[in-house]
N, C-alpha and C positions, 0 to 999 in steps of 0.2 A: 763562223754566222753571219748570215746573210743582212745586209744593210734593213732587208722588209721586215724580218723576224726580229732585229733589235728593236725597232719602232712600234713592234705589237708588243713587246713584252713592255714597253715603255709607255704606250697606251693602256696596257692592263694595270701597268702600277699606278697611273693617274686616277684609271678608274677605278681603285681598289682607297687611293686616296680621297677620291669624292665620298666613297661609303663610309670612310671613317670623318670625313667633315661632316656627311649627313647626319650621321650617328652625334656626332658633337652637337650640331645645329638641332637636331630635334630630342636631343636627350629630356630637353626640357619639358616637353608633350610627354615624356612618359611620368616623369618624378615632379611636374609643377604641383600638382594637387596634392601629393603624398607628401610633400614637403611642406607647403605652405600650412598645411593643417597639423603638423609636427608629428605627424605619425613616424617619421623616419628622417633620420639628419641627412644630409645632400650627400654625403658621402656613401652610406648605406643605400641611401635611394638610389645611385648611379650605378652600383654594384648589382643591384635586386632587378634593375632595368635592363642591364647589359647581360646579365645571364638568362635570361626570357628572350631578349634579341637573338640570342645565339641557339637555344634549343626549338625556336619558330621552325628551323628547316627541317627539323622532324615531325613537322605537324603542318604545314601547308603543301600544296600542289605548287609546282611553280608556274601559274597561269599568268601573273602578274606580268614575269620575267616574259613569256612570250609575247604578250601585249605590246611590251616595250620594246623589244628587241624589229617588231615591224611596223614601228611609225614612220619610217622611212621605208622606201623601196631600194633594197641594197644590189647592185650587180656585181655578183661572185667574182672575183680577182680582179676589178677595179679598184686600182691601190691608192685611188684619192678618197673613196670612203674610208679608209684609216684616216685620214686628215679629219673627214666629216666629224668621226666619232670623238677623235681628241679635240676639236675644236667647239663640239657641243658638251663636253666634261669641262674644258675650260671654262665656259660660260657663265656653267652652272656654278661652278667652283667660285666664281666670281662675285656672283649676283648672291652665294649664299654668304660669303665673307661679310658682303655690304650689310645685308639685313641684318647678320650677328651682329656687327659692330654698331646697328642702330638700334638692336634691342627687339627686332622685330619678326616675330613669329612666322615668317613665310612660309610655303612648301618647297623643300629642296627636292620634291616628286615634281613638281611641275617647273622648276627651276631644269632639272635635267632633261623633262620632255621638250620643253621651249628652247633648249639649248642644242639638243639633238634636232628636232624641227629646223629650227634656224640656220645652221649649218647644213644640213640637207638641202635648203631652199637656196643658200648663196652657191651651192654647187652645181644643182642641177633645176631650178626653178621650184614652181608649187606643185607643179605634178609629181615631184618625188615622194610627195607625203602619202601618207594613206589616211585618209580623213575619217574613216571609219573609226580607226583606232583613235583619233584625235580628238574627237567628237565625244567618244564614249567617255574619255579621261576630262572633257571641259563640262560634260553634263553634270559633275560629281563635283566642280567647284561648289554650286552653291547645293548638293543634295545632301552632301558630307554634312556639313554643318547645320543642315535642317535635319536630317535624321538623326545627328547627335541631342538638338535641341530638343526635339520632338520626344526621344525616348528618355532622354535624363529628366524632363519636365513632369512625366508620365512616373518614372520610378520615384521623383523626388516628392509627388502627392501621395505615391502609394505607400511609401515610408512615414510619411508624416499621420496617415490613418493609420495602418496597422500599428504604428509603435504611439499612439497619440495618448495612452496610457501609462506608460512608460517614464520613468523618472528620468531628467534631461543626462544625468550623471551616467544611469546605464545605459542610456541610447549611446552616448560618445564613446563609452566604453567598449559597447558591442564592435559599434562601426573601425573604430580604432582597429579592433584585428580584422574587420572584413576588408577593411581599405587594403592589406597587404595583398589580397587575394585579385581584388578590382585593378591594380595596379599593378600584379604580375600578368592577369588577363589582356591588360591594354599593352602592356610593354610586348606581348606575346604576337598580338595584333602588328604595333610597330615593326617587329622584327619581318613578320612574316611578308609585309606589303615593302616594305622602304628596300630591304637587301635586296629582292629581287627585281626591283628596278635596276641595280647595277650588275646584276646576272644580265639581265635583257641587253645592256649596252656590251657586255662582254663578248654575249652571243653575235649580235648583231659586228662586231669588231672581226672575232674568227670566223663570221660568214664573207666578210669583204675581203678577209686576206687569203682567202681559199683553205683556212685551217679545218673550215667545218663546214659541212652541209647546212642547208639551210632549213630542213626538215630534222635536224637532230634534236631530241629531246631533252631536256634537263633531268636527271635522275640521281638519287645517291649511289644506286646500284650500277651505274655506268661508270667505270674508271676515265671514260673521256670527259666526263661533265662534273664529276664529284669535285673537283679541285676547286671550281667555279662557285659552286654551293659555300662549301668551307668556308675558301678565303671570303668571301662577300658577308656571311654572318660573321666570323672571326672579327672582320674589320669594322661591320656596324657595333660590334659589342664593344669594341677597343674606343672607337668613336663615342660611344653612349659614357662609357665611362667616365670619360674626360670632363663630359658635362658641359652645360652650359649657363650659366648664373645668370647672366644679363636675361634671358627668355624667361627662365623660372620668373622671374619677379616679375616679368608683364602677365605672364600666364596663369599663375595663382594668387597675385597679390594685387596687381592693379585691374582686372576688370571687374571683380567680386569677391567678396570674404568669403572663405570657404571654411565649413566644420567638416568633422570626419564622415557624418553622412553625406552631405553634399559630394566632398571628396570621393565616397563611393558609388554615387550615381554618375558623377560625370565620369569617372574610369569605365564604369560598365556599361554606359552607354557608348562610349566611344570604342571601347572595345568591341561592341557587336556592331558598332559600322565597319570597321576594319575589319572583323571577321568576313563579314557580309561582302564586302568590296574585293578581300581577295579570295573568295572562294568562287565570284565571276568574274577575276581577272582584271579587276580595274585599279591603274595605280593610283591609288584616290590619295589625298593628303593629311597627314597622320596631324597636322596642325591644324587643318581647318576642322577636322575631326572631334578634336579638342576643346578648341575654341567655342564650337555651337553647345557644347555638353556643357561647360562650364556657365555658358548664358542660361542655358536651360535652367539649370540650378537654380542660380540668381533670380531668374525671373518667377520662380514659384514663391519667393517672399515679396518683393516689388520690384517693379521695372527698374524704377529711379535709383534702386542698388545696385544696378549694372552702370559700369562708368562708359558712356557710348560713344565719349572722344578717343578712347582708348579701343575701342573694338572699331571703332570709325576707320583708325588707321593701320589697323589691321586688314580690314577690308580692301585698303585699298592697295594693300601691299599685293595683298592676294591678285587682284585684278593685273596689277603691272609685273607681276612674276613672270609669265609665259612670252610676252612680249619684251619684255626688258633683257631676260636671258635669252632669247633667239637673237634678237639686235647686238649682243656682245659675242654670243657665238659666232654670228655670221663676221661681225668684224674678226674675232681670232683665226676664221679659216683662212680670209683673204690673206693675214698678215703671214699665217702659216707656210700658203701657196707663194709667197712673196721672198718669204725666208727660203724655201726649199729651190726655188726657181735661181736665186742667188748664190746657193753653195755650188 
């Protein structure tokens, strides 16, 4: 086994580790509402979310993976790009773990994109970036929560009007059941969008190492790529099953108090946004989406019911994620190069 092939295997393992951490970090986005409304226990909620994270590979075409794999212009056969991918992953993992410890629901997606871009810049300068891919992603930083907010607000108002003559207990009973479906839909969208980001990174790695051509398309019926899809969804499901209770408290309890009807509207709005983004090939943040949706639900009662101090901390974390992960990844890239030269 050559040294280069061994390195590729190690980087694939790191990519899958990131996918596990991504699932662990973002599991709160999938389960926060269904846990905070006490429809499911935390353990049952994470297993519910993990299952739908996994089956998402049978629902969505890998358009997001294609976008992520082309963020950095890669020269096939240039071994240094293997270190670019590795440094990008390390930068994203480091930022994810820091924000997990702080209890901030930042975007693993943007951490990965920032890390990959930062390592690419450290290697070949700003010209190595495909700006159209990055701009498409950056545009959805404000759009994702705004779409989620608007859809959740409209849904909540519609539900209030449709069920205005129902007894509160009957409404609560109905939406406790419906929230199982909305949580499943959101987890499906989460798995479909987030697992594909790691697929894109692995594709970029294999193109850089010469093990895959740049025009290869991911497919479940292609023996050369099915393992990538399967491995990423399994890793995502495992990470989700491990859960992330610190962030559940922020998402489901600190922004605004939710009832099952509110949880249903927030999850449905979030699922709609994720389905739209995944279909369009945009690596959107699941964290941004569900945060906007929860705020949209809270805004239907009174704006003072939303704890804007918590929301403000979250927004600042969003803004810092891409540049912070890029800086960490650039440092990792230079450290890796120094280490390699010293061996």
